[in-house]
C-alpha positions as CSV (number, residue, x, y, z in Angstrom):
1,M,119.6,92.0,102.1
2,I,116.4,90.8,100.5
3,E,116.1,91.6,96.8
4,L,112.6,92.2,95.7
5,W,111.8,91.9,92.0
6,S,108.7,94.0,91.6
7,W,106.6,96.5,89.6
8,P,103.7,98.8,90.8
9,A,100.8,96.4,90.6
10,P,98.3,95.0,93.1
11,S,100.0,91.6,92.9
12,A,103.3,93.0,94.3
13,R,102.1,95.7,96.7
14,P,101.3,93.3,99.6
15,V,104.9,92.3,99.7
16,H,105.9,96.0,99.6
17,I,103.6,96.6,102.5
18,L,104.9,93.7,104.6
19,L,108.5,94.7,104.1
20,E,107.7,98.2,105.2
21,E,105.8,97.0,108.2
22,T,108.5,94.6,109.3
23,G,111.5,96.8,108.6
24,L,113.4,93.9,107.0
25,P,116.2,95.3,104.9
26,Y,115.5,95.0,101.2
27,R,116.2,96.6,97.8
28,I,113.9,96.7,94.8
29,T,114.8,95.5,91.3
30,P,112.1,96.8,88.9
31,V,110.9,94.4,86.2
32,N,108.1,95.3,83.8
33,T,106.7,91.9,82.9
34,G,104.1,93.5,80.7
35,S,106.6,95.1,78.4
36,E,106.9,93.8,74.9
37,G,110.7,94.3,75.0
38,Q,113.3,91.6,75.7
39,I,112.5,89.1,78.5
40,D,114.7,89.6,81.6
41,R,116.4,86.2,81.7
42,E,117.6,86.7,85.3
43,F,114.1,87.3,86.5
44,L,112.8,84.3,84.5
45,S,115.3,82.1,86.4
46,I,113.8,83.3,89.7
47,A,110.1,83.4,88.7
48,P,109.4,80.8,85.9
49,N,105.9,82.1,85.5
50,Y,107.4,85.6,84.8
51,R,105.1,87.5,87.1
52,V,105.9,89.8,90.0
53,P,106.6,89.7,92.9
54,A,109.6,87.5,93.5
55,I,112.4,87.6,96.1
56,V,116.0,86.5,96.5
57,D,117.0,86.1,100.1
58,P,120.6,85.4,100.9
59,Q,121.1,82.6,103.4
60,N,124.3,82.5,105.5
61,G,126.4,79.6,104.4
62,H,123.7,78.3,102.0
63,A,122.4,79.0,98.5
64,P,120.0,82.0,98.4
65,L,116.3,81.3,98.8
66,L,114.4,82.1,95.6
67,L,110.6,82.6,96.0
68,F,107.8,83.6,93.6
69,E,104.1,84.0,94.2
70,A,103.0,86.7,96.6
71,G,101.2,84.3,99.0
72,A,104.3,82.2,99.6
73,I,106.5,85.3,99.9
74,L,104.1,86.8,102.5
75,I,104.1,83.7,104.7
76,Y,107.9,83.4,104.4
77,L,108.6,87.0,105.3
78,A,106.1,87.1,108.1
79,E,107.6,84.0,109.7
80,K,111.1,85.4,109.1
81,A,110.1,88.6,110.9
82,G,108.1,86.8,113.6
83,N,105.1,89.1,113.1
84,F,101.8,89.5,111.1
85,I,101.0,85.8,111.1
86,P,99.5,84.3,114.2
87,L,101.3,81.5,116.1
88,D,98.1,80.0,117.6
89,P,97.1,77.2,115.1
90,A,93.5,78.2,114.9
91,S,94.3,81.8,114.4
92,R,97.0,81.0,112.0
93,Y,94.8,78.9,109.7
94,L,92.1,81.6,109.8
95,C,94.8,84.0,108.5
96,L,95.9,81.6,105.8
97,Q,92.2,81.0,104.9
98,W,91.8,84.7,104.0
99,L,95.2,84.9,102.4
100,M,94.1,82.0,100.1
101,F,90.8,83.7,99.4
102,Q,92.7,86.6,98.0
103,T,95.1,84.6,96.0
104,S,92.6,82.2,94.5
105,C,89.4,84.3,94.3
106,L,89.6,88.1,94.9
107,G,92.9,88.8,93.0
108,P,92.1,86.8,89.9
109,A,88.5,88.2,89.7
110,V,89.7,91.8,89.9
111,E,92.5,91.1,87.4
112,H,90.0,89.4,85.1
113,Y,87.7,92.5,85.3
114,H,90.6,94.8,84.6
115,R,91.7,92.8,81.5
116,R,88.2,92.7,80.1
117,L,87.7,96.4,80.7
118,A,91.0,97.2,79.0
119,A,90.2,94.9,76.1
120,D,86.7,96.2,75.2
121,D,86.5,99.7,76.9
122,G,83.6,98.4,79.1
123,I,81.2,98.1,76.1
124,S,80.8,94.4,76.0
125,A,77.8,92.9,77.8
126,G,80.2,90.1,79.0
127,L,81.8,92.6,81.4
128,A,78.7,92.7,83.7
129,P,79.1,89.1,85.0
130,V,82.7,89.7,85.7
131,A,81.9,92.8,87.7
132,Q,79.2,90.9,89.5
133,D,81.7,88.3,90.6
134,V,84.0,91.0,92.0
135,Q,81.0,92.4,93.9
136,R,80.0,88.9,95.2
137,L,83.5,88.4,96.6
138,A,83.5,91.9,98.1
139,Q,80.3,90.9,99.9
140,V,82.1,87.9,101.4
141,L,84.7,90.3,102.8
142,E,82.0,92.7,103.9
143,Q,80.4,90.0,106.0
144,Q,83.7,89.1,107.7
145,L,84.7,92.7,108.3
146,A,81.3,93.5,109.8
147,R,82.2,91.1,112.6
148,E,86.0,91.8,112.9
149,D,88.2,94.8,112.5
150,Y,90.6,92.7,110.4
151,L,90.1,89.7,108.3
152,A,91.7,87.3,110.8
153,G,90.9,89.3,113.9
154,T,94.2,91.1,114.2
155,F,96.2,92.9,111.5
156,S,98.0,90.3,109.4
157,I,99.3,89.3,106.0
158,A,95.7,88.5,105.1
159,D,94.8,92.2,105.2
160,M,98.0,93.2,103.4
161,A,97.2,90.7,100.6
162,A,93.6,91.9,100.1
163,Y,94.0,95.6,100.5
164,P,95.7,96.5,97.2
165,W,93.1,94.4,95.3
166,I,90.2,96.1,97.0
167,A,91.8,99.5,96.2
168,A,92.1,98.4,92.6
169,A,88.5,97.1,92.5
170,A,87.2,100.4,94.0
171,A,88.8,102.2,91.1
172,Q,87.3,99.8,88.5
173,A,84.4,97.6,89.5
174,I,82.8,98.5,92.9
175,S,82.0,101.5,95.0
176,L,83.1,101.2,98.6
177,E,80.1,103.2,99.6
178,A,78.1,100.0,99.1
179,Y,80.4,98.2,101.6
180,P,80.6,100.2,104.8
181,A,82.6,97.5,106.7
182,I,85.2,97.3,103.9
183,S,85.3,101.0,103.7
184,R,86.1,101.3,107.5
185,W,88.7,98.5,107.1
186,A,90.3,100.2,104.1
187,D,90.5,103.5,106.0
188,R,92.1,101.7,109.0
189,L,94.8,100.2,106.7
190,A,95.4,103.5,104.8
191,S,96.1,105.2,108.1
192,R,99.1,103.0,108.8
193,P,102.3,104.8,107.6
194,A,103.9,101.5,106.4
195,V,100.9,100.7,104.3
196,G,101.0,104.1,102.7
197,R,104.7,103.7,101.9
198,G,104.2,100.2,100.5
199,M,101.3,101.3,98.2
200,A,103.3,104.3,97.0
201,L,106.6,102.5,96.2
202,M,107.5,102.6,92.5
203,Q,104.4,104.7,91.7
204,E,106.5,106.9,89.4
205,L,107.0,103.9,87.1
206,Q,103.3,103.5,86.2
């Protein structure tokens, strides 16, 4: 059974969603990396950057596979399940392109905005450029989703990766009313039972 080290955060929720979508057996070990208490040394040995998510997947006859970073975990689990990542090379790299867009651009921008907002209560003039960057990245998604129902054409790990960050951004930096294609896409994902379960997991810990 896969052990998922996690906490209710946009960085971890894509993995929650994928595990719910695939039905792969797993259990969650909560780890609050934002706590000022004692560092969990076991988790640190799995994820040396000490950020969720991370997984430990037993391998028959071999040492367990330890993985951190949501993007790598999503690729691994999708390939393990044989779903949610295209096999056709062109479609596969389109999916990976949007996955990398989330991990390198969208996620860090939304997280930066959140940290700035928490630090200065939204008063600082420096917050506006950060919000504008989130809005610029949302416009990139808007253009793609105006052409396609899903980021890579069909529902994939690219959508799972982006959705929790868009949900977080909608609560902080942008209004989805300004992005009708994103809004339709978000509604489409929210209607999937496994997405709802993945988003709700560990909610009581927040």
